[in-house]
All heavy atoms as an XYZ file, in Angstrom:
760
protein
N       7.107    -29.836    -33.235
C       6.948    -28.738    -32.316
C       5.967    -29.165    -31.224
O       4.960    -29.790    -31.495
C       6.407    -27.504    -33.040
C       6.024    -26.402    -32.107
S       5.565    -24.809    -32.822
C       4.214    -25.221    -33.857
N       6.296    -28.790    -30.015
C       5.402    -29.015    -28.884
C       4.760    -27.683    -28.536
O       5.395    -26.631    -28.603
C       6.182    -29.541    -27.683
C       5.299    -29.870    -26.505
C       6.076    -30.451    -25.332
O       7.142    -31.041    -25.548
O       5.589    -30.291    -24.199
N       3.466    -27.712    -28.171
C       2.751    -26.496    -27.810
C       2.080    -26.720    -26.464
O       1.253    -27.621    -26.318
C       1.693    -26.127    -28.865
C       2.334    -25.979    -30.247
C       0.967    -24.854    -28.462
C       1.328    -25.831    -31.370
N       2.455    -25.920    -25.492
C       1.834    -25.990    -24.168
C       0.760    -24.905    -24.098
O       0.968    -23.794    -24.592
C       2.871    -25.776    -23.077
C       3.917    -26.871    -23.036
C       4.936    -26.620    -21.961
C       5.991    -27.719    -21.986
N       7.040    -27.486    -21.007
N      -0.371    -25.246    -23.498
C      -1.449    -24.278    -23.340
C      -1.959    -24.290    -21.911
O      -1.857    -25.306    -21.210
C      -2.634    -24.570    -24.292
O      -3.213    -25.831    -23.947
C      -2.191    -24.580    -25.745
N      -2.499    -23.154    -21.497
C      -3.153    -23.058    -20.199
C      -4.141    -21.900    -20.239
O      -4.134    -21.089    -21.157
C      -2.128    -22.861    -19.073
O      -1.410    -21.662    -19.243
N      -5.002    -21.862    -19.250
C      -5.985    -20.788    -19.124
C      -5.857    -20.163    -17.746
O      -5.591    -20.839    -16.765
C      -7.399    -21.316    -19.307
C      -7.697    -21.693    -20.727
C      -9.201    -21.838    -20.932
N      -9.472    -22.135    -22.304
C      -9.688    -21.228    -23.255
N      -9.679    -19.959    -22.954
N      -9.926    -21.593    -24.493
N      -6.069    -18.859    -17.725
C      -6.087    -18.110    -16.481
C      -7.274    -17.153    -16.572
O      -7.138    -16.057    -17.101
C      -4.773    -17.357    -16.292
C      -4.712    -16.630    -14.971
O      -5.543    -16.833    -14.092
N      -3.717    -15.767    -14.820
N      -8.442    -17.599    -16.144
C      -9.653    -16.794    -16.295
C      -9.984    -16.638    -17.774
O     -10.150    -17.621    -18.485
N     -10.043    -15.397    -18.247
C     -10.342    -15.098    -19.651
C      -9.086    -14.960    -20.504
O      -9.138    -14.385    -21.593
C     -11.197    -13.833    -19.763
C     -12.608    -14.070    -19.292
O     -13.137    -15.166    -19.424
N     -13.222    -13.049    -18.728
N      -7.970    -15.467    -20.002
C      -6.709    -15.425    -20.746
C      -6.352    -16.843    -21.205
O      -6.424    -17.799    -20.442
C      -5.583    -14.886    -19.861
C      -4.236    -14.858    -20.549
C      -3.113    -14.389    -19.640
O      -3.289    -14.381    -18.400
O      -2.047    -14.043    -20.166
N      -5.962    -16.941    -22.472
C      -5.479    -18.199    -23.047
C      -3.990    -18.021    -23.291
O      -3.571    -17.072    -23.965
C      -6.228    -18.495    -24.354
C      -5.863    -19.802    -25.010
C      -5.805    -20.979    -24.291
C      -5.617    -19.850    -26.367
C      -5.483    -22.186    -24.905
C      -5.295    -21.042    -26.998
C      -5.235    -22.215    -26.264
N      -3.188    -18.903    -22.718
C      -1.730    -18.805    -22.804
C      -1.214    -19.962    -23.651
O      -1.537    -21.124    -23.389
C      -1.094    -18.841    -21.403
C      -1.704    -17.731    -20.535
C       0.424    -18.730    -21.489
C      -1.539    -17.955    -19.054
N      -0.414    -19.624    -24.646
C       0.128    -20.619    -25.571
C       1.647    -20.460    -25.595
O       2.154    -19.351    -25.724
C      -0.451    -20.418    -26.988
C       0.152    -21.403    -27.967
C      -1.970    -20.529    -26.967
N       2.342    -21.581    -25.469
C       3.809    -21.553    -25.457
C       4.351    -22.578    -26.457
O       4.498    -23.755    -26.120
C       4.332    -21.834    -24.057
N       4.609    -22.125    -27.704
C       5.199    -23.046    -28.671
C       6.673    -23.286    -28.351
O       7.364    -22.391    -27.875
C       5.039    -22.311    -30.005
C       4.948    -20.867    -29.648
C       4.357    -20.810    -28.263
N       7.132    -24.507    -28.587
C       8.547    -24.832    -28.377
C       9.112    -25.382    -29.672
O       8.505    -26.254    -30.297
C       8.697    -25.844    -27.251
C       8.288    -25.285    -25.909
C       8.538    -26.239    -24.757
O       9.072    -27.344    -24.982
O       8.191    -25.872    -23.624
N      10.252    -24.851    -30.074
C      10.868    -25.258    -31.330
C      10.735    -24.148    -32.350
O      10.867    -22.979    -32.026
N      10.436    -24.525    -33.578
C      10.317    -23.552    -34.665
C       8.879    -23.429    -35.137
O       8.161    -24.418    -35.216
C      11.181    -23.989    -35.860
C      12.655    -23.998    -35.579
C      13.487    -24.288    -36.817
O      12.915    -24.527    -37.910
O      14.715    -24.258    -36.695
N       8.489    -22.191    -35.459
C       7.213    -21.958    -36.123
C       7.564    -21.677    -37.576
O       8.109    -20.624    -37.908
C       6.438    -20.769    -35.506
C       5.127    -20.568    -36.246
C       6.198    -20.991    -34.023
N       7.294    -22.649    -38.423
C       7.645    -22.523    -39.836
C       6.501    -23.057    -40.689
O       5.424    -23.348    -40.175
C       8.969    -23.251    -40.136
C       8.923    -24.711    -39.735
O       7.924    -25.394    -39.915
N      10.019    -25.198    -39.174
N       6.726    -23.189    -41.973
C       5.680    -23.620    -42.898
C       5.111    -24.986    -42.525
O       3.927    -25.248    -42.749
C       6.194    -23.607    -44.366
C       5.053    -23.787    -45.359
C       7.249    -24.673    -44.585
C       4.226    -22.576    -45.567
N       5.913    -25.825    -41.919
C       5.460    -27.164    -41.542
C       4.705    -27.190    -40.210
O       3.789    -27.988    -40.024
C       6.644    -28.130    -41.473
C       7.413    -28.341    -42.782
C       8.637    -29.200    -42.549
C       6.515    -28.939    -43.841
N       5.092    -26.325    -39.279
C       4.500    -26.360    -37.945
C       3.423    -25.299    -37.725
O       2.653    -25.405    -36.767
C       5.583    -26.202    -36.868
O       6.234    -24.936    -37.047
C       6.598    -27.330    -36.929
N       3.356    -24.293    -38.581
C       2.351    -23.233    -38.419
C       0.923    -23.767    -38.395
O       0.110    -23.280    -37.599
C       2.526    -22.164    -39.498
N       0.566    -24.767    -39.216
C      -0.806    -25.294    -39.134
C      -1.153    -25.874    -37.763
O      -2.282    -25.724    -37.292
C      -0.831    -26.373    -40.223
C       0.193    -25.936    -41.207
C       1.289    -25.340    -40.361
N      -0.197    -26.515    -37.120
C      -0.419    -27.060    -35.778
C      -0.683    -25.925    -34.787
O      -1.603    -25.995    -33.967
C       0.787    -27.886    -35.346
C       0.669    -28.469    -33.957
C       1.954    -29.174    -33.511
O       2.938    -29.233    -34.237
N       1.939    -29.684    -32.297
N       0.118    -24.867    -34.869
C      -0.075    -23.720    -33.991
C      -1.400    -23.028    -34.300
O      -2.127    -22.623    -33.393
C       1.097    -22.740    -34.122
C       1.043    -21.506    -33.228
C       0.945    -21.886    -31.755
C       2.261    -20.618    -33.486
N      -1.739    -22.932    -35.577
C      -3.005    -22.310    -35.981
C      -4.192    -23.065    -35.381
O      -5.129    -22.462    -34.856
C      -3.113    -22.278    -37.501
C      -4.406    -21.677    -38.009
C      -4.464    -21.628    -39.512
O      -3.773    -22.423    -40.189
O      -5.223    -20.786    -40.025
N      -4.145    -24.383    -35.445
C      -5.219    -25.206    -34.886
C      -5.349    -24.981    -33.376
O      -6.459    -24.844    -32.848
C      -4.946    -26.677    -35.174
C      -6.040    -27.604    -34.718
C      -5.750    -29.050    -35.074
O      -5.194    -29.313    -36.160
O      -6.081    -29.912    -34.252
N      -4.230    -24.912    -32.694
C      -4.239    -24.677    -31.251
C      -4.818    -23.305    -30.924
O      -5.665    -23.174    -30.042
C      -2.811    -24.793    -30.676
O      -2.317    -26.101    -30.934
C      -2.787    -24.510    -29.182
N      -4.351    -22.289    -31.650
C      -4.817    -20.927    -31.386
C      -6.302    -20.788    -31.691
O      -7.072    -20.289    -30.865
C      -4.006    -19.916    -32.200
C      -2.540    -19.773    -31.799
C      -1.800    -18.902    -32.793
C      -2.412    -19.218    -30.399
N      -6.713    -21.223    -32.855
C      -8.119    -21.084    -33.243
C      -9.041    -21.903    -32.349
O     -10.192    -21.535    -32.135
C      -8.322    -21.452    -34.710
C      -7.749    -20.405    -35.637
O      -7.629    -19.232    -35.282
N      -7.393    -20.815    -36.834
N      -8.526    -23.002    -31.810
C      -9.334    -23.829    -30.919
C      -9.497    -23.262    -29.529
O     -10.357    -23.704    -28.772
N      -8.702    -22.257    -29.170
C      -8.750    -21.748    -27.806
C      -9.098    -20.290    -27.642
O      -9.203    -19.805    -26.518
N      -9.275    -19.557    -28.737
C      -9.457    -18.112    -28.593
C     -10.907    -17.666    -28.481
O     -11.159    -16.507    -28.151
C      -8.764    -17.334    -29.731
C      -9.347    -17.674    -31.098
C      -7.267    -17.540    -29.682
C      -8.820    -16.806    -32.235
N     -11.847    -18.548    -28.719
C     -13.244    -18.132    -28.659
C     -13.623    -17.719    -27.238
O     -13.410    -18.463    -26.279
C     -14.157    -19.266    -29.119
C     -15.593    -18.831    -29.242
C     -16.473    -19.895    -29.853
O     -15.976    -20.689    -30.679
O     -17.643    -19.932    -29.485
N     -14.147    -16.516    -27.110
C     -14.627    -16.022    -25.830
C     -13.562    -15.506    -24.876
O     -13.881    -15.153    -23.748
N     -12.308    -15.449    -25.299
C     -11.263    -14.952    -24.403
C     -11.146    -13.430    -24.523
O     -11.612    -12.835    -25.478
C      -9.892    -15.611    -24.681
C      -9.363    -15.232    -26.073
C      -9.950    -17.111    -24.498
C      -7.907    -15.543    -26.272
N     -10.496    -12.834    -23.549
C     -10.205    -11.409    -23.580
C      -8.748    -11.145    -23.931
O      -8.416    -10.091    -24.446
C     -10.531    -10.771    -22.229
C     -12.011    -10.780    -21.914
C     -12.311    -10.204    -20.543
O     -11.402     -9.654    -19.885
O     -13.472    -10.314    -20.126
N      -7.887    -12.122    -23.632
C      -6.453    -11.952    -23.862
C      -5.828    -13.269    -24.298
O      -6.047    -14.302    -23.668
C      -5.768    -11.463    -22.573
C      -4.248    -11.344    -22.589
C      -3.777    -10.313    -23.613
C      -3.721    -10.995    -21.209
N      -5.067    -13.190    -25.372
C      -4.236    -14.310    -25.816
C      -2.794    -13.926    -25.551
O      -2.326    -12.887    -26.027
C      -4.429    -14.584    -27.310
C      -3.424    -15.541    -27.952
C      -3.546    -16.945    -27.354
C      -3.596    -15.579    -29.454
N      -2.106    -14.733    -24.763
C      -0.681    -14.524    -24.513
C       0.078    -15.649    -25.190
O      -0.194    -16.818    -24.958
C      -0.381    -14.532    -23.001
O      -1.096    -13.468    -22.382
C       1.112    -14.371    -22.743
N       1.026    -15.266    -26.048
C       1.877    -16.259    -26.694
C       3.281    -16.079    -26.141
O       3.890    -15.016    -26.291
C       1.865    -16.121    -28.231
C       0.421    -16.163    -28.762
C       2.700    -17.237    -28.863
C       0.299    -15.935    -30.253
N       3.775    -17.120    -25.497
C       5.082    -17.103    -24.845
C       6.105    -17.764    -25.766
O       6.051    -18.969    -26.004
C       4.990    -17.849    -23.518
C       6.267    -17.771    -22.704
O       7.324    -17.364    -23.246
O       6.210    -18.137    -21.512
N       7.036    -16.971    -26.259
C       8.034    -17.466    -27.210
C       9.353    -17.868    -26.546
O      10.365    -18.011    -27.236
C       8.296    -16.409    -28.294
C       7.186    -16.312    -29.290
C       6.195    -15.352    -29.165
C       7.120    -17.203    -30.352
C       5.165    -15.265    -30.083
C       6.086    -17.130    -31.275
C       5.110    -16.160    -31.140
N       9.338    -18.088    -25.240
C      10.574    -18.448    -24.532
C      11.238    -19.692    -25.120
O      12.447    -19.748    -25.280
C      10.293    -18.656    -23.047
C      11.532    -18.929    -22.240
C      11.233    -19.026    -20.770
C      12.516    -19.187    -19.984
N      12.254    -19.205    -18.535
N      10.455    -20.704    -25.481
C      11.008    -21.941    -26.006
C      11.035    -22.015    -27.518
O      11.305    -23.067    -28.090
N      10.775    -20.905    -28.153
C      10.709    -20.874    -29.619
C      11.947    -20.164    -30.154
O      12.219    -19.023    -29.797
C       9.439    -20.141    -30.046
S       9.137    -20.184    -31.805
N      12.676    -20.840    -31.027
C      13.919    -20.254    -31.505
C      13.855    -19.728    -32.938
O      14.826    -19.161    -33.433
C      15.076    -21.245    -31.361
C      14.757    -22.621    -31.914
O      13.763    -22.771    -32.636
O      15.506    -23.556    -31.595
N      12.700    -19.870    -33.609
C      12.596    -19.376    -34.985
C      11.134    -19.211    -35.363
O      10.306    -20.080    -35.056
C      13.272    -20.361    -35.951
C      13.134    -19.991    -37.401
C      13.913    -18.979    -37.957
C      12.218    -20.640    -38.215
C      13.787    -18.640    -39.294
C      12.084    -20.304    -39.555
C      12.876    -19.301    -40.085
O      12.732    -18.960    -41.408
N      10.822    -18.100    -36.012
C       9.477    -17.857    -36.541
C       9.638    -17.415    -37.989
O      10.269    -16.404    -38.274
C       8.715    -16.790    -35.734
C       7.335    -16.551    -36.328
C       8.604    -17.195    -34.271
N       9.066    -18.196    -38.916
C       9.167    -17.894    -40.345
C       8.063    -16.924    -40.764
O       7.211    -16.533    -39.962
C       9.038    -19.184    -41.158
O       7.690    -19.629    -41.137
N       8.053    -16.585    -42.035
C       7.004    -15.713    -42.565
C       5.633    -16.361    -42.424
O       4.633    -15.674    -42.218
C       7.284    -15.346    -44.022
O       7.355    -16.512    -44.823
N       5.559    -17.681    -42.484
C       4.283    -18.378    -42.276
C       3.794    -18.139    -40.849
O       2.593    -17.954    -40.617
C       4.440    -19.873    -42.546
N       4.699    -18.134    -39.901
C       4.347    -17.849    -38.515
C       3.890    -16.411    -38.333
O       2.935    -16.143    -37.602
N       4.561    -15.486    -39.017
C       4.159    -14.078    -38.937
C       2.761    -13.876    -39.508
O       1.945    -13.155    -38.926
C       5.158    -13.189    -39.682
C       6.550    -13.069    -39.071
C       7.440    -12.228    -39.972
C       6.475    -12.470    -37.685
N       2.481    -14.521    -40.643
C       1.140    -14.420    -41.241
C       0.082    -14.957    -40.291
O      -0.992    -14.377    -40.137
C       1.085    -15.159    -42.571
C       1.726    -14.417    -43.714
C       1.432    -15.064    -45.061
N       1.910    -16.433    -45.165
C       3.143    -16.789    -45.491
N       4.041    -15.855    -45.754
N       3.484    -18.051    -45.565
N       0.383    -16.066    -39.644
C      -0.539    -16.661    -38.686
C      -0.799    -15.706    -37.519
O      -1.948    -15.487    -37.129
C       0.009    -17.988    -38.165
C      -0.746    -18.617    -36.996
C      -2.199    -18.892    -37.361
C      -0.042    -19.878    -36.551
N       0.243    -15.132    -36.969
C       0.085    -14.201    -35.854
C      -0.777    -13.012    -36.254
O      -1.644    -12.572    -35.491
C       1.448    -13.723    -35.356
C       2.325    -14.761    -34.669
C       3.677    -14.157    -34.310
C       1.641    -15.327    -33.442
N      -0.549    -12.490    -37.442
C      -1.327    -11.354    -37.916
C      -2.798    -11.730    -38.108
O      -3.693    -10.973    -37.731
C      -0.728    -10.810    -39.210
C      -1.208     -9.448    -39.652
C      -1.043     -8.404    -38.565
C      -0.448     -9.019    -40.897
N      -3.061    -12.905    -38.650
C      -4.440    -13.354    -38.853
C      -5.161    -13.527    -37.515
O      -6.316    -13.108    -37.356
C      -4.460    -14.662    -39.639
N      -4.488    -14.114    -36.544
C      -5.088    -14.313    -35.223
C      -5.319    -12.963    -34.550
O      -6.360    -12.721    -33.935
C      -4.220    -15.237    -34.347
C      -4.691    -15.252    -32.909
C      -4.213    -16.642    -34.927
N      -4.361    -12.064    -34.694
C      -4.494    -10.715    -34.140
C      -5.744    -10.032    -34.684
O      -6.524     -9.437    -33.937
C      -3.242     -9.893    -34.473
C      -3.349     -8.444    -34.096
C      -3.114     -8.042    -32.789
C      -3.678     -7.481    -35.031
C      -3.211     -6.707    -32.428
C      -3.776     -6.148    -34.690
C      -3.539     -5.758    -33.385
N      -5.954    -10.117    -35.990
C      -7.123     -9.492    -36.616
C      -8.424    -10.119    -36.120
O      -9.400     -9.412    -35.868
C      -7.032     -9.599    -38.143
C      -5.969     -8.710    -38.730
C      -5.892     -8.880    -40.244
C      -4.830     -7.998    -40.846
N      -4.759     -8.160    -42.310
N      -8.440    -11.432    -35.967
C      -9.632    -12.116    -35.451
C      -9.933    -11.653    -34.035
O     -11.093    -11.362    -33.698
C      -9.429    -13.647    -35.461
O      -9.226    -14.069    -36.808
C     -10.617    -14.370    -34.868
N      -8.923    -11.584    -33.203
C      -9.118    -11.147    -31.821
C      -9.605     -9.708    -31.762
O     -10.485     -9.371    -30.972
C      -7.821    -11.303    -31.027
C      -7.396    -12.736    -30.731
C      -5.979    -12.768    -30.186
C      -8.358    -13.396    -29.765
N      -9.024     -8.857    -32.593
C      -9.401     -7.445    -32.601
C     -10.883     -7.285    -32.954
O     -11.581     -6.475    -32.347
C      -8.524     -6.680    -33.585
C      -8.660     -5.195    -33.470
C      -7.604     -4.476    -34.265
C      -7.770     -2.986    -34.042
N      -6.685     -2.228    -34.593
N     -11.373     -8.076    -33.902
C     -12.797     -8.032    -34.272
C     -13.680     -8.398    -33.092
O     -14.814     -7.938    -32.987
C     -13.081     -8.999    -35.421
C     -12.586     -8.556    -36.749
C     -12.941     -9.599    -37.803
C     -12.240     -9.303    -39.100
N     -12.463    -10.352    -40.104
N     -13.167     -9.247    -32.216
C     -13.920     -9.713    -31.051
C     -13.580     -8.938    -29.780
O     -13.874     -9.403    -28.675
C     -13.668    -11.205    -30.840
C     -14.190    -12.033    -31.993
O     -15.250    -11.744    -32.540
N     -13.447    -13.050    -32.376
N     -12.930     -7.782    -29.953
C     -12.551     -6.919    -28.827
C     -11.667     -7.628    -27.811
O     -11.787     -7.410    -26.601
C     -13.785     -6.334    -28.139
C     -14.545     -5.401    -29.051
O     -13.944     -4.586    -29.739
N     -15.854     -5.540    -29.091
N     -10.801     -8.493    -28.305
C      -9.836     -9.184    -27.441
C      -8.430     -8.706    -27.817
O      -8.224     -8.110    -28.870
C      -9.957    -10.693    -27.616
N      -7.480     -8.986    -26.938
C      -6.095     -8.558    -27.159
C      -5.175     -9.759    -27.319
O      -5.486    -10.850    -26.864
C      -5.580     -7.750    -25.963
C      -6.279     -6.471    -25.708
C      -5.657     -5.660    -24.567
N      -5.283     -6.422    -23.379
C      -4.030     -6.545    -22.915
N      -3.018     -5.987    -23.525
N      -3.782     -7.236    -21.816
N      -4.027     -9.488    -27.930
C      -2.980    -10.497    -28.051
C      -1.679     -9.843    -27.616
O      -1.391     -8.706    -27.996
C      -2.859    -10.978    -29.496
C      -1.769    -12.019    -29.691
S      -1.736    -12.712    -31.368
C      -0.721    -11.502    -32.196
N      -0.911    -10.576    -26.825
C       0.413    -10.076    -26.459
C       1.430    -11.179    -26.667
O       1.136    -12.369    -26.520
C       0.445     -9.542    -25.033
C       0.346    -10.596    -23.976
C       0.408    -10.008    -22.584
N       0.229    -11.095    -21.623
C       0.736    -11.105    -20.431
N       1.440    -10.077    -20.000
N       0.545    -12.130    -19.629
N       2.630    -10.762    -27.000
C       3.745    -11.676    -27.210
C       4.745    -11.441    -26.089
O       5.127    -10.296    -25.828
C       4.411    -11.418    -28.560
C       3.494    -11.327    -29.788
C       4.309    -11.049    -31.041
C       2.667    -12.578    -29.947
N       5.159    -12.509    -25.429
C       6.131    -12.358    -24.345
C       7.348    -13.238    -24.618
O       7.284    -14.186    -25.390
C       5.517    -12.684    -22.966
C       5.056    -14.135    -22.873
C       4.363    -11.731    -22.647
C       4.622    -14.561    -21.461
N       8.443    -12.889    -23.961
C       9.714    -13.616    -24.070
C      10.164    -13.764    -25.521
O      10.620    -14.830    -25.941
C       9.605    -14.988    -23.385
C       9.382    -14.862    -21.900
O      10.028    -14.068    -21.233
N       8.442    -15.626    -21.382
N      10.026    -12.671    -26.255
C      10.448    -12.644    -27.654
C      11.970    -12.466    -27.678
O      12.494    -11.506    -27.119
C       9.753    -11.486    -28.405
C      10.289    -11.345    -29.805
C       8.250    -11.704    -28.411
N      12.662    -13.401    -28.302
C      14.116    -13.348    -28.368
C      14.611    -12.253    -29.300
O      13.839    -11.674    -30.076
N      15.910    -11.958    -29.251
C      16.461    -10.862    -30.049
C      16.295    -11.043    -31.564
O      16.023    -10.077    -32.272
C      17.936    -10.804    -29.655
C      18.210    -12.051    -28.893
C      16.915    -12.601    -28.424
N      16.450    -12.263    -32.066
C      16.305    -12.478    -33.515
C      14.872    -12.249    -33.973
O      14.622    -11.590    -34.985
C      16.767    -13.883    -33.912
C      18.247    -14.074    -33.751
O      19.018    -13.123    -33.756
N      18.668    -15.312    -33.582
N      13.911    -12.796    -33.227
C      12.506    -12.611    -33.572
C      12.110    -11.151    -33.398
O      11.371    -10.584    -34.203
C      11.634    -13.540    -32.728
C      10.179    -13.527    -33.089
C       9.747    -13.290    -34.385
C       9.217    -13.751    -32.125
C       8.400    -13.287    -34.710
C       7.872    -13.757    -32.437
C       7.459    -13.513    -33.728
N      12.621    -10.519    -32.358
C      12.346     -9.106    -32.121
C      12.822     -8.260    -33.295
O      12.130     -7.335    -33.737
C      13.034     -8.653    -30.832
O      12.765     -7.311    -30.569
N      13.986     -8.600    -33.830
C      14.525     -7.869    -34.982
C      13.636     -8.044    -36.207
O      13.381     -7.086    -36.944
C      15.950     -8.344    -35.285
C      16.615     -7.566    -36.395
C      18.046     -7.988    -36.629
O      18.664     -8.599    -35.727
O      18.552     -7.717    -37.735
N      13.134     -9.249    -36.419
C      12.219     -9.499    -37.541
C      10.949     -8.672    -37.379
O      10.460     -8.063    -38.333
C      11.887    -11.006    -37.654
C      10.758    -11.251    -38.635
C      13.122    -11.796    -38.056
N      10.417     -8.635    -36.164
C       9.203     -7.849    -35.913
C       9.454     -6.361    -36.175
O       8.614     -5.680    -36.760
C       8.715     -8.067    -34.478
C       8.177     -9.464    -34.168
C       7.951     -9.630    -32.670
C       6.910     -9.745    -34.944
N      10.619     -5.873    -35.779
C      10.972     -4.471    -36.030
C      11.123     -4.205    -37.525
O      10.620     -3.202    -38.036
C      12.267     -4.113    -35.300
C      12.112     -4.026    -33.802
C      13.422     -3.855    -33.077
O      14.450     -3.511    -33.716
O      13.445     -4.076    -31.854
N      11.806     -5.089    -38.220
C      12.041     -4.904    -39.656
C      10.765     -4.946    -40.484
O      10.690     -4.334    -41.550
C      13.036     -5.942    -40.186
C      14.437     -5.709    -39.674
O      14.794     -4.611    -39.268
N      15.253     -6.755    -39.692
N       9.766     -5.681    -40.010
C       8.504     -5.787    -40.740
C       7.477     -4.751    -40.277
O       6.410     -4.634    -40.873
C       7.885     -7.191    -40.572
O       7.672     -7.441    -39.175
C       8.779     -8.261    -41.179
N       7.791     -4.025    -39.215
C       6.863     -3.045    -38.677
C       5.804     -3.647    -37.772
O       4.940     -2.935    -37.261
N       5.872     -4.954    -37.542
C       4.879     -5.613    -36.701
C       5.074     -5.318    -35.216
O       4.168     -5.528    -34.421
C       4.872     -7.119    -36.955
C       4.326     -7.532    -38.321
C       4.506     -9.024    -38.550
C       2.867     -7.135    -38.458
N       6.235     -4.784    -34.862
C       6.445     -4.384    -33.471
C       5.517     -3.241    -33.084
O       5.195     -3.067    -31.916
C       7.906     -4.015    -33.210
C       8.368     -2.826    -34.024
O       7.914     -2.660    -35.178
O       9.194     -2.039    -33.503
N       5.045     -2.489    -34.083
C       4.101     -1.396    -33.819
C       2.649     -1.906    -33.769
O       1.759     -1.213    -33.296
C       4.225     -0.324    -34.896
N       2.437     -3.129    -34.237
C       1.098     -3.724    -34.277
C       0.844     -4.563    -33.032
O      -0.190     -4.442    -32.378
C       0.921     -4.586    -35.551
C      -0.412     -5.314    -35.542
C       1.080     -3.746    -36.799
N       1.793     -5.409    -32.697
C       1.626     -6.356    -31.604
C       2.049     -5.730    -30.259
O       2.952     -4.908    -30.200
C       2.463     -7.605    -31.826
C       2.107     -8.389    -33.051
C       3.090     -8.942    -33.852
C       0.783     -8.585    -33.444
C       2.779     -9.675    -34.982
C       0.462     -9.303    -34.557
C       1.455     -9.847    -35.337
N       1.402     -6.191    -29.200
C       1.791     -5.838    -27.836
C       2.902     -6.817    -27.454
O       2.653     -8.004    -27.293
C       0.577     -5.982    -26.926
C       0.882     -5.676    -25.467
O       1.992     -5.223    -25.164
O      -0.007     -5.909    -24.625
N       4.125     -6.295    -27.339
C       5.281     -7.145    -27.074
C       5.857     -6.770    -25.704
O       6.151     -5.611    -25.443
C       6.362     -6.972    -28.166
C       5.769     -7.281    -29.533
C       7.568     -7.842    -27.872
C       6.653     -6.887    -30.692
N       5.992     -7.777    -24.868
C       6.544     -7.548    -23.525
C       7.809     -8.332    -23.341
O       8.015     -9.364    -23.865
C       5.529     -7.950    -22.461
C       4.277     -7.099    -22.511
C       3.261     -7.497    -21.468
O       3.622     -8.175    -20.484
O       2.099     -7.137    -21.640
């Protein structure tokens, strides 16, 4: 999996490409945890991501909780229909800011 990152002021933007699964989630976790300190907004762009496993969902939830403790936000953008359906089925669509 390739992960592109950028910053825009107090926003950290992460764009994983490929699959977020049990094998690649640690790589994404390292990227996210390495860039979220002191930010106000984490944007994760799923345009190039075609699959997110339960390991990826757990990671997103853990990062969301960390950000919330620090009064920061997380938003998910370019979420495809399959991932969107998973988020709806798990109730996480009511937790995450999805655009």
